[in-house]
ZAKOL-959972 format. One line per field, with one value per residue: residue number from 1; residue in one letter; x, y, z of N, C-alpha, C, O in turn. Coordinates in nm, 2 decimals, decimal comma, padded with zeros to 4 digits, always signed. Example, Ala and Ser with C-alpha at 12.3 -4.5 7.8 and 13.67 -1.06 7.14 Angstrom:
<sites>
nr: [1_2]
rest: [a_s]
n.c1: [+01,32_+01,28]
n.c2: [-00,57_-00,22]
n.c3: [+00,78_+00,71]
ca.c1: [+01,23_+01,37]
ca.c2: [-00,45_-00,11]
ca.c3: [+00,78_+00,71]
c.c1: [+01,32_+01,29]
c.c2: [-00,33_+00,00]
c.c3: [+00,78_+00,79]
o.c1: [+01,42_+01,34]
o.c2: [-00,33_+00,11]
o.c3: [+00,85_+00,80]
</sites>
This chain:
<sites>
nr: [1_2_3_4_5_6_7_8_9_10_11_12_13_14_15_16_17_18_19_20_21_22_23_24_25_26_27_28_29_30_31_32_33_34_35_36_37_38_39_40_41_42_43_44_45_46_47_48_49_50_51_52_53_54_55_56_57]
rest: [m_l_k_i_t_l_v_r_s_t_t_g_s_n_k_k_q_v_a_t_v_r_a_l_g_l_r_k_t_g_s_s_v_t_h_k_d_n_p_q_i_r_g_m_i_q_k_v_n_h_l_v_k_v_e_e_i]
n.c1: [+10,38_+10,29_+10,10_+10,02_+09,96_+09,84_+09,90_+09,95_+09,89_+09,99_+10,03_+10,24_+10,46_+10,75_+10,76_+10,86_+10,82_+10,54_+10,48_+10,59_+10,42_+10,18_+10,26_+10,27_+10,01_+09,84_+09,59_+09,41_+09,42_+09,44_+09,38_+09,45_+09,68_+09,79_+10,10_+10,35_+10,63_+10,92_+11,25_+11,21_+10,96_+11,01_+11,22_+11,07_+10,89_+11,07_+11,15_+10,92_+10,86_+10,77_+10,52_+10,36_+10,23_+10,34_+10,25_+10,32_+10,17]
n.c2: [+10,10_+09,96_+10,02_+09,82_+09,81_+09,63_+09,73_+09,66_+09,39_+09,05_+08,90_+08,77_+08,80_+08,65_+08,33_+08,35_+08,62_+08,62_+08,45_+08,59_+08,82_+08,69_+08,59_+08,82_+08,87_+08,96_+08,95_+09,02_+09,27_+09,60_+09,53_+09,57_+09,55_+09,56_+09,57_+09,52_+09,74_+09,60_+09,45_+09,21_+09,23_+09,47_+09,38_+09,20_+09,37_+09,52_+09,34_+09,32_+09,58_+09,71_+09,63_+09,70_+09,95_+10,15_+10,28_+10,47_+10,43]
n.c3: [-03,98_-04,30_-04,59_-04,85_-05,19_-05,47_-05,79_-06,05_-06,27_-06,22_-06,44_-06,68_-06,52_-06,35_-06,19_-05,92_-05,86_-05,87_-05,66_-05,44_-05,44_-05,37_-05,12_-04,98_-04,94_-05,13_-05,38_-05,60_-05,86_-05,73_-05,47_-05,12_-04,84_-04,50_-04,34_-04,08_-04,06_-04,15_-04,21_-04,36_-04,49_-04,63_-04,81_-04,96_-05,09_-05,24_-05,43_-05,59_-05,67_-05,90_-05,93_-05,72_-05,49_-05,22_-04,91_-04,62_-04,30]
ca.c1: [+10,29_+10,29_+09,99_+10,07_+09,85_+09,88_+09,85_+09,96_+09,87_+10,11_+10,03_+10,37_+10,57_+10,80_+10,70_+10,91_+10,75_+10,40_+10,48_+10,61_+10,29_+10,08_+10,30_+10,24_+09,86_+09,77_+09,53_+09,36_+09,47_+09,36_+09,37_+09,55_+09,70_+09,88_+10,20_+10,44_+10,75_+11,04_+11,34_+11,16_+10,86_+11,08_+11,28_+10,97_+10,84_+11,18_+11,15_+10,81_+10,83_+10,71_+10,38_+10,29_+10,24_+10,35_+10,23_+10,34_+10,05]
ca.c2: [+10,02_+09,99_+09,98_+09,78_+09,79_+09,57_+09,82_+09,60_+09,25_+08,96_+08,83_+08,80_+08,80_+08,52_+08,25_+08,40_+08,74_+08,59_+08,39_+08,70_+08,90_+08,61_+08,58_+08,95_+08,86_+09,03_+08,86_+09,09_+09,41_+09,70_+09,49_+09,63_+09,48_+09,63_+09,49_+09,60_+09,77_+09,53_+09,42_+09,10_+09,29_+09,57_+09,30_+09,15_+09,49_+09,56_+09,24_+09,34_+09,72_+09,76_+09,59_+09,75_+10,09_+10,14_+10,40_+10,45_+10,48]
ca.c3: [-04,06_-04,44_-04,67_-04,98_-05,29_-05,60_-05,89_-06,18_-06,27_-06,21_-06,56_-06,74_-06,42_-06,33_-06,08_-05,80_-05,83_-05,84_-05,52_-05,35_-05,43_-05,29_-04,98_-04,91_-04,91_-05,24_-05,47_-05,72_-05,88_-05,65_-05,33_-05,03_-04,71_-04,41_-04,27_-04,00_-04,13_-04,10_-04,32_-04,45_-04,58_-04,72_-04,91_-05,05_-05,16_-05,33_-05,54_-05,68_-05,66_-06,02_-05,93_-05,60_-05,44_-05,08_-04,83_-04,47_-04,23]
c.c1: [+10,30_+10,16_+10,04_+09,96_+09,90_+09,82_+09,87_+09,94_+10,00_+10,12_+10,16_+10,49_+10,62_+10,74_+10,74_+10,84_+10,60_+10,39_+10,51_+10,49_+10,19_+10,13_+10,28_+10,09_+09,78_+09,72_+09,49_+09,42_+09,38_+09,35_+09,48_+09,56_+09,79_+09,98_+10,29_+10,57_+10,87_+11,12_+11,28_+11,06_+10,92_+11,15_+11,18_+10,91_+10,95_+11,18_+11,03_+10,76_+10,76_+10,56_+10,30_+10,31_+10,24_+10,33_+10,26_+10,22_+10,08]
c.c2: [+10,06_+09,94_+09,95_+09,75_+09,74_+09,66_+09,77_+09,45_+09,17_+08,88_+08,87_+08,80_+08,66_+08,46_+08,31_+08,53_+08,72_+08,53_+08,50_+08,79_+08,82_+08,60_+08,71_+08,96_+08,93_+08,93_+08,92_+09,23_+09,51_+09,65_+09,54_+09,54_+09,58_+09,53_+09,58_+09,62_+09,70_+09,49_+09,31_+09,16_+09,39_+09,49_+09,24_+09,26_+09,53_+09,47_+09,27_+09,49_+09,78_+09,72_+09,65_+09,90_+10,08_+10,28_+10,37_+10,51_+10,47]
c.c3: [-04,21_-04,50_-04,81_-05,07_-05,42_-05,71_-06,03_-06,16_-06,27_-06,34_-06,63_-06,65_-06,40_-06,20_-05,94_-05,76_-05,80_-05,69_-05,42_-05,33_-05,34_-05,15_-04,90_-04,88_-05,01_-05,34_-05,60_-05,73_-05,80_-05,51_-05,25_-04,90_-04,63_-04,35_-04,18_-04,08_-04,07_-04,23_-04,41_-04,54_-04,68_-04,84_-05,01_-05,15_-05,27_-05,45_-05,64_-05,68_-05,78_-06,03_-05,82_-05,57_-05,29_-05,02_-04,69_-04,40_-04,08]
o.c1: [+10,32_+10,11_+10,10_+09,86_+10,00_+09,69_+09,81_+09,97_+10,10_+10,21_+10,19_+10,60_+10,55_+10,68_+10,66_+10,80_+10,55_+10,30_+10,45_+10,46_+10,13_+10,04_+10,26_+10,04_+09,66_+09,79_+09,54_+09,46_+09,26_+09,30_+09,59_+09,47_+09,86_+09,93_+10,30_+10,60_+10,91_+11,07_+11,31_+11,06_+10,88_+11,15_+11,21_+10,89_+10,91_+11,21_+11,04_+10,64_+10,69_+10,49_+10,17_+10,41_+10,16_+10,39_+10,22_+10,17_+10,00]
o.c2: [+10,18_+09,83_+10,03_+09,67_+09,78_+09,67_+09,82_+09,39_+09,21_+08,80_+08,99_+08,81_+08,56_+08,53_+08,31_+08,55_+08,78_+08,57_+08,49_+08,82_+08,88_+08,60_+08,71_+09,04_+08,96_+08,84_+08,88_+09,29_+09,50_+09,73_+09,57_+09,48_+09,66_+09,42_+09,70_+09,54_+09,73_+09,50_+09,32_+09,12_+09,39_+09,54_+09,24_+09,24_+09,56_+09,51_+09,23_+09,52_+09,88_+09,76_+09,64_+09,96_+10,01_+10,38_+10,26_+10,62_+10,51]
o.c3: [-04,24_-04,48_-04,88_-05,03_-05,47_-05,72_-06,12_-06,06_-06,32_-06,36_-06,65_-06,69_-06,43_-06,13_-05,85_-05,64_-05,71_-05,62_-05,31_-05,22_-05,26_-05,06_-04,78_-04,81_-04,99_-05,38_-05,71_-05,63_-05,81_-05,42_-05,30_-04,86_-04,69_-04,30_-04,21_-04,17_-03,96_-04,34_-04,53_-04,66_-04,80_-04,95_-05,13_-05,26_-05,38_-05,56_-05,76_-05,70_-05,78_-06,12_-05,82_-05,62_-05,23_-05,06_-04,64_-04,43_-04,00]
</sites>
């Protein structure tokens, strides 16, 4: 399992990055979600790695 936390605002990011953050289930800065560790989620994290913090749980 992965705990993903939005640590930076999506203001100034392009539309694809904002859509990726929303698809991960993140809304506000500081919000966290948990997802199963799979290649699709890892790919999404890789696209917005400058906006999120990832922890394995």
